[in-house]
C-alpha positions in Angstrom: -52.6 89.2 -23.6 -48.9 89.2 -24.2 -46.4 88.3 -21.4 -45.3 91.4 -20.5 -48.7 92.5 -20.0 -50.0 90.1 -17.7 -47.0 90.0 -15.6 -48.0 94.2 -15.4 -51.7 92.6 -14.6 -50.4 90.8 -11.9 -47.8 93.0 -10.4 -50.5 96.0 -10.1 -52.6 93.6 -8.2 -49.4 93.4 -5.2 -48.8 97.0 -5.4 -50.5 97.8 -2.3 -49.0 95.2 -0.1 -45.4 96.8 -1.6 -45.1 99.0 1.8 -42.6 99.6 4.4 -45.7 98.6 7.4 -45.8 95.3 5.1 -42.9 93.1 6.9 -43.9 90.2 4.3 -43.2 92.2 1.1 -40.2 91.5 0.4 -41.2 87.7 0.3 -44.1 88.0 -1.6 -42.5 90.3 -4.1 -39.6 87.7 -4.2 -42.1 84.8 -5.2 -43.7 86.7 -8.1 -40.7 88.3 -9.7 -39.2 84.7 -9.6 -39.7 82.9 -12.2 -39.2 86.3 -14.8 -36.3 86.7 -13.8 -35.2 82.8 -14.3 -36.9 83.0 -17.6 -34.8 86.3 -18.4 -31.2 85.3 -16.6 -31.4 81.7 -16.4 -31.5 79.2 -13.4 -28.5 79.4 -12.0 -28.5 83.4 -11.1 -31.9 83.6 -10.7 -32.2 82.9 -6.9 -29.0 85.4 -6.1 -30.4 87.9 -8.7 -34.3 87.8 -7.0 -32.8 88.9 -3.5 -30.7 91.5 -4.8 -34.4 92.8 -7.0 -36.4 92.5 -3.7 -33.5 94.6 -1.8 -34.1 97.3 -3.9 -35.9 100.7 -2.7 -40.0 100.8 -2.5 -39.7 102.9 -5.4 -37.8 101.2 -7.6 -40.1 97.3 -6.7 -43.0 98.9 -8.0 -41.6 100.5 -10.9 -40.5 97.1 -12.1 -43.7 95.6 -11.1 -45.8 97.5 -13.2 -43.7 97.4 -16.3 -41.8 94.3 -18.0 -39.4 96.3 -19.6 -38.2 97.7 -16.3 -37.5 94.7 -14.5 -35.4 93.0 -17.3 -33.6 96.7 -17.3 -32.8 95.9 -13.2 -32.5 91.7 -14.0 -29.4 92.8 -16.9 -27.8 95.3 -14.3 -27.6 92.7 -11.2 -25.7 90.2 -14.3 -23.5 93.2 -14.9 -22.8 93.6 -11.0 -22.6 89.2 -10.8 -19.9 89.3 -13.7 -23.0 87.1 -15.9 
């Protein structure tokens, strides 16, 4: 299984928690994606970008939890916004 497949497989388990009724979903998602964001963007911008990504609408969070390429796309968008 590739790292991208492992990411998606683990992300699917987190999906049921990503609902407005769960006050902790942002923390759960942030803890899960941080290591991947760090690998894509680097150590320094990873905390800021992770914070940006967990503040996206729930539908977008669900999308990047299921598809690593969507996470990569969102990280690149955040890097552009930050001027990195």
